[in-house]
ZAFI-482240 format. One record per residue (C-alpha): residue number from 1; residue in three letters; z, y, x. Coordinates in Angstrom, 1 decimal. Layout:
+-----+------+--------+--------+--------+
: seq : type :      w :      v :      u :
+-----+------+--------+--------+--------+
: NUM :  ALA :      Z :      Y :      X :
...
+-----+------+--------+--------+--------+
***
This chain:
+-----+------+--------+--------+--------+
: seq : type :      w :      v :      u :
+-----+------+--------+--------+--------+
:   1 :  UNK :   15.9 :    1.1 :   13.8 :
:   2 :  UNK :   14.9 :    3.0 :   10.6 :
:   3 :  UNK :   13.0 :    1.2 :    7.9 :
:   4 :  UNK :   10.5 :    3.5 :    6.0 :
:   5 :  UNK :   10.5 :    3.1 :    2.3 :
:   6 :  UNK :    7.1 :    2.0 :    1.0 :
:   7 :  UNK :    5.8 :    2.4 :   -2.5 :
:   8 :  UNK :    2.4 :    2.3 :   -4.2 :
:   9 :  UNK :    0.0 :    5.2 :   -4.9 :
:  10 :  UNK :   -0.1 :    5.6 :   -8.7 :
:  11 :  UNK :   -3.9 :    6.0 :   -8.7 :
:  12 :  UNK :   -5.3 :    3.5 :   -6.2 :
:  13 :  UNK :   -2.2 :    1.3 :   -5.7 :
:  14 :  UNK :   -2.4 :    1.5 :   -1.8 :
:  15 :  UNK :    0.9 :    1.4 :    0.1 :
:  16 :  UNK :    2.4 :    4.8 :    0.9 :
:  17 :  UNK :    5.3 :    5.6 :    3.2 :
:  18 :  UNK :    8.0 :    7.8 :    1.7 :
:  19 :  UNK :    7.7 :   10.2 :    4.7 :
:  20 :  UNK :    3.9 :   10.6 :    4.2 :
:  21 :  UNK :    2.8 :   14.2 :    3.7 :
:  22 :  UNK :    0.8 :   13.1 :    0.6 :
:  23 :  UNK :    3.6 :   11.1 :   -1.0 :
:  24 :  UNK :    3.8 :    9.9 :   -3.7 :
:  25 :  UNK :    0.0 :    9.7 :   -3.4 :
:  26 :  UNK :   -1.9 :    8.1 :   -0.5 :
:  27 :  UNK :   -4.3 :   11.0 :    0.0 :
:  28 :  UNK :   -5.3 :   14.4 :   -1.3 :
:  29 :  UNK :   -8.1 :   12.7 :   -3.2 :
:  30 :  UNK :   -5.7 :   10.6 :   -5.3 :
:  31 :  UNK :   -3.5 :   13.7 :   -5.9 :
:  32 :  UNK :   -6.6 :   15.6 :   -7.2 :
:  33 :  UNK :   -7.6 :   12.7 :   -9.5 :
:  34 :  UNK :   -4.0 :   12.7 :  -10.9 :
:  35 :  UNK :   -4.1 :   16.5 :  -11.5 :
:  36 :  UNK :   -7.5 :   16.1 :  -13.3 :
:  37 :  UNK :   -6.0 :   13.4 :  -15.6 :
:  38 :  UNK :   -3.2 :   15.8 :  -16.5 :
:  39 :  UNK :   -5.6 :   18.7 :  -17.1 :
:  40 :  UNK :   -8.0 :   16.7 :  -19.2 :
:  41 :  UNK :   -5.2 :   15.3 :  -21.4 :
:  42 :  UNK :   -5.6 :   11.7 :  -20.3 :
:  43 :  UNK :   -1.8 :   11.5 :  -20.0 :
:  44 :  UNK :    0.1 :   12.1 :  -23.2 :
:  45 :  UNK :    3.3 :   11.2 :  -24.9 :
:  46 :  UNK :    2.7 :    8.3 :  -27.2 :
:  47 :  UNK :    5.3 :    9.2 :  -29.8 :
:  48 :  UNK :    6.4 :   12.5 :  -31.2 :
:  49 :  UNK :    9.4 :   14.2 :  -29.6 :
:  50 :  UNK :   12.2 :   14.3 :  -32.2 :
:  51 :  UNK :   14.6 :   17.2 :  -32.1 :
:  52 :  UNK :   18.1 :   15.8 :  -32.8 :
:  53 :  UNK :   19.1 :   19.1 :  -34.5 :
:  54 :  UNK :   16.5 :   18.7 :  -37.3 :
+-----+------+--------+--------+--------+
***
């Protein structure tokens, strides 16, 4: 018996099986919402990236 790994969709928090074709999202709708957030700049790094060589 194989146990499928389950995790939560980062957008709507529904359970998603690891072997789902839409993983890590539960649907194409949530995948599109996430892409829109990236494109609009909603996701950003909170602190500046510091170059160790400077």
